[in-house]
C-alpha positions as CSV (number, residue, x, y, z in Angstrom):
1,M,109.4,69.4,112.7
2,L,105.8,70.5,112.6
3,V,106.2,72.1,109.2
4,S,107.7,68.9,107.9
5,Y,104.7,66.8,109.3
6,L,102.2,69.2,107.9
7,R,104.0,69.0,104.5
8,N,103.8,65.2,104.7
9,L,100.2,65.3,105.5
10,I,99.5,67.7,102.5
11,I,101.5,65.4,100.2
12,C,99.6,62.3,101.3
13,R,96.3,64.1,100.9
14,T,97.0,65.3,97.4
15,C,99.2,62.6,95.8
16,K,97.9,59.1,94.9
17,S,101.4,57.7,95.2
18,S,103.0,59.5,98.1
19,N,105.3,56.5,98.7
20,S,107.4,57.7,95.8
21,I,107.8,61.1,97.2
22,L,108.1,60.5,101.0
23,I,110.2,58.0,102.9
24,L,108.3,57.2,106.0
25,S,108.4,54.4,108.6
26,D,105.4,52.2,109.1
27,K,104.7,54.2,112.4
28,E,104.8,57.5,110.5
29,K,102.5,56.2,107.8
30,E,100.0,55.0,110.5
31,L,100.1,58.3,112.2
32,I,99.6,60.2,109.0
33,K,96.6,58.0,108.0
34,K,95.0,58.6,111.3
35,D,95.6,62.4,111.1
36,L,94.3,62.6,107.5
37,S,90.9,61.6,108.7
38,R,91.0,64.4,111.4
39,F,92.1,67.4,109.5
40,S,90.7,68.9,106.3
41,F,92.8,70.0,103.4
42,D,91.9,73.6,104.1
43,F,93.0,73.3,107.7
44,L,96.4,71.9,106.7
45,L,96.9,74.7,104.2
46,E,95.8,77.3,106.7
47,N,98.2,76.0,109.2
48,M,101.1,76.1,106.8
49,S,100.2,79.7,106.3
50,Y,100.2,80.3,110.1
51,L,103.7,78.7,110.4
52,R,105.0,80.9,107.6
53,E,103.8,83.9,109.6
54,V,105.5,82.5,112.7
55,N,108.8,82.2,110.8
56,E,108.5,85.7,109.5
57,N,107.9,87.0,113.0
58,L,110.9,85.2,114.3
59,M,113.2,86.6,111.5
60,H,112.2,90.1,112.8
61,N,113.3,89.2,116.4
62,F,109.7,88.7,117.6
63,S,109.3,86.7,120.8
64,P,109.4,83.0,120.0
65,Q,106.8,82.2,122.7
66,T,104.4,84.9,121.5
67,A,104.8,83.7,118.0
68,F,104.0,80.2,118.9
69,D,101.1,81.1,121.1
70,S,99.7,83.1,118.2
71,Y,99.9,80.1,115.9
72,V,98.1,77.8,118.4
73,L,95.4,80.4,119.0
74,K,94.8,80.9,115.2
75,S,94.7,77.1,114.7
76,I,92.1,76.6,117.5
77,L,90.0,79.5,116.2
78,Y,90.1,78.1,112.8
79,L,88.9,74.7,114.0
80,E,86.1,76.3,116.1
81,Q,84.9,78.5,113.1
82,N,84.7,75.5,110.9
83,N,83.0,73.4,113.6
84,N,80.4,76.2,114.0
85,E,79.9,76.4,110.3
86,S,79.3,72.7,110.1
87,E,76.8,72.7,112.8
88,K,74.9,75.6,111.1
89,N,74.8,73.6,107.8
90,K,73.1,70.6,109.5
């Protein structure tokens, strides 16, 4: 579900006419529009990479909870790092 949502965000960010690619309810479109303003394209791509890593870990019988915790931590650290870099550039 999360991978699908990130995929939809990336498609909406990159395609002018995402309606021809995605079939979304009005509520989903509204949520995506809101989230697009919150997340950078780099963040979305990085999160897809993190989720791929979680999937690989699960295929090797890695603990699901540990894999998910790692994903959440990496996402938070990415946001904090970018936030600190943005503040330095001001």
